[in-house]
Structures are given as structure tokens and as C-alpha cells.
N, C-alpha and C positions, 0 to 999 in steps of 0.2 A: 483885605485882612490877609495876614501872613498865613501861608499854606500849613506852616509848622503847628500854629495856633489851632487852625481848622482841625488838623489831624489829632491833636492832644485833646480838644475839646470832645470829639467824637470818640476817642478812646474811652474818655471818662463816661460817656453815655453808653458805650459798649459793656463797660464793666458793670453798670447798673441795670441792664436789660436783662431782666428774666422773663421769660415766657413769650417773647415776640415783640413786635413792633408796636401793638397798640398800647403795650405797657409803657412805652416811651413817650406817648402823647403827652401826659401831664409834664414830664420832664422838659420836653420840646418847648411846651407852652411856657412853662415857668422861666426857662432860661433864655430860649431864642426869640420869643414873641415878648414876653413882659420885660426881661431884664436887658437883653441886647438890642430889641427892637429891630430884628432883622426883617419882620414882617407883621402885618396886623392880624388879628385873630380871624378876620373874615378871609384873608388871603391864606391864612394857615388851614381854614376850613375848606377851602377850595382845593389847596394842595394835597390835603388828606383824601378828598374825594377822587382827584386824580390818581393818587398813589394807590387807592384801592382798585382802580379800574386798570392800571398798567401791570404787565407781568412782573413778578418778583415781590419779595417781603415788602410789607407797608413801611418799616422803619428803614430800611435800606433805600427804597425810592424816596423817602423824605430825606434821608442823609445826603443822597446824591444831588437832591434838588437844592437843598440849604447850602451845601458846598459849592456848587455850581453858581449860585446866586451871589455868594461871598466872593469867590476866587477863580471864577470860571471852570475850565476843563481841570486844571490841577486841584483847584478847591474840592470839585466833585470827587475826584478820585481819592484825595486826602480824606474827605468826611466818609467815604464808604470805606476806605480800608481801615481808617480809624474805628469805625463802628464794628466791624467784622473781626478785626485782629485780637481783640481781647476774648471773644467767644471761642475763636479758634484754638488759642492756647488753654483755655479752660477746659474745652472739651477734651483735648488731648491729655491733659492732666487728669480729668476725671476718668477717661478710658483706661488709663494706665494704672490708676490706683483704686479702680471700683471694687475689685475682688477683695482688696486688703481692708478697705475702710466701709464696705456696703453695710456692714452689721454693727458698725460702731454707733453707740449711742448719741455721740456729739454729732455725727454727720446726720442721722435720723432727726435730731433736734433741730440741726440748721434747716433741713429740708421742711421740717414741720412749721418752721418759722417763715420760710421763703413763700410758701404756697399761699397762706392767706395774705401777705403782702401782695403777692402778684395779683390775686384776685381782686384786691383793693385798687391796685393801679388800673387794672381793666376795666373795673366799675367806674372809677373816676374818669377814664376815658370816655366811657359810655355817656356819662353825665355832661362832659364836656360838650360832645357831638350833639347832644339832645339840646343843649343851650344855643348851640350855633344853627340848628335846623327846627326844631320841634316847638321850642318856646322862642318869643321874641326877644329875650334877653336872659342874662344870668338868672338861675333859679334863686328865689328869694329865701335864703335859708334863715334869714332873720326873722321871718315870719314864725317860725318855730318858737321864738322867744318873744312874741307878741309885737314885734315891729310891723310898722304897715308896708303892705306891698306896693310896689311901685306902679303907678296906673298904666305905665307903658308895657308892663309884663302880661303876656297872654299866651294861651296855647294855639299853635296854628293848626286848625282841624285837618286840613288836607295832609299836612307833613305829619301829624300824628297818627292819621290813617295809614298812610304809606309806612310808617315805622312799625305800627302793630301788624299790618298784614305781613310785611318783609320778615318780621321776628317770627311769626307764627309759621310761615312757609319754610324759613330755614331750620327752624327748630324741628319741625316735623320731618324735614330731610327729604321730602318728596320733590323738591324743585332744585335746579342747579343754582348755584351762587350767581353766576353769569346772567342767567334769565331774570333773576330778582333784581339785580343791580340795573340791567337795561330797561325792564319794565318799570322801576322806580324812576330811572331817569326821563321816560317817555311821560310817565305821568307827572312828574315834576315839571316838564317843560310845558305840558298842557295846562296844569291846574294851579301851578304855584308861582306865576309870573307877576 
């Protein structure tokens, strides 16, 4: 793939990324997994698990990997730069005009609209990861409308237990994130094979 196309695609993602890399997950899946078929959903889940474990922001790590997979080292540099460039300019612009526009009703309205949309994107990311790990397949949303649930859909009890305990530990804030990730990995290796 052309390095310029990779750069422009990730500039587009960079313009849409509010709140961090987890908000990019639904965009990545929709565009890179389902539309462009750069990888399968299973491969994407593995990538995101690795991106969580490696140093750096998850969205940047994923962009670097996607770029590398499509264009080697130049593709990785183009994807990473493309993702970060819009936020760099937006932050510079925001810092220069913050004092002037901080009390503007329009700016306050924009922020009031962005916050719930961002929360929705993060919730969508959580549901996507749950479909890849805690449940055997996609959540049966049709069941809410009375459609039958696929016989292949089930809850993975060990994965659900790891999810619940990890969530509780991280919410209470008494355990380091690295300890939770490493212990979850060990439990998964021992119990989820």
C-alpha cells in the first residue's frame, strides 16, 4: 500500500480520536478489519492485547503495527505520524485560544456533545473486547427483539471471572495495572487453553 495513503488514513483516525486509543477501537475494526481486511478480528484482538502490554499509548501502538503490516518501516512511520499529527495541531490551537473561548457557550456545547460520544466509543470498545474474550461470539442483540440466540453463543466462565476480578481490582485502585495484566495472562495460560 502507498505510504501516503497510510499517512492520510491515519490522519483521518487522528482527527476522530477523542479521549485516547480505546476510542479508536471501533473505528479500527470498522475500517481496517471489516472494510479493508488488513487482518481478522481474532488477529486484531491479539494485536490489542499486545498493544496493552507494550509501552506507549494503545492507539499509537496499534497504528504502528497496522502501518508496518501494510508498508514496512515506512508504513509504520507514516501511520504513527498520521495518527499523532492532527492532535498535535489541535492541542496547539486549543492552548492558544483556550483563554479566549473557554467561556463560550458554543465551545461548552461542543464539549458537552463530545464527552458522551467519547464515553459511547469507549463502551463500544469494551463490548467488542468482551465479544472477543468473555463470550464465544458476537453479543446477540437481536434477542432483545425476540430473535433466537445462536446455539454457539455462550459465556466463557473462566474468562468472565478474570474480567470481573480484574475490573474490581482496577476500580478499587489497590493493585497495579501491570500486576493485573500479568496475573490475568498467567491465569489465562493455565485455565483458558
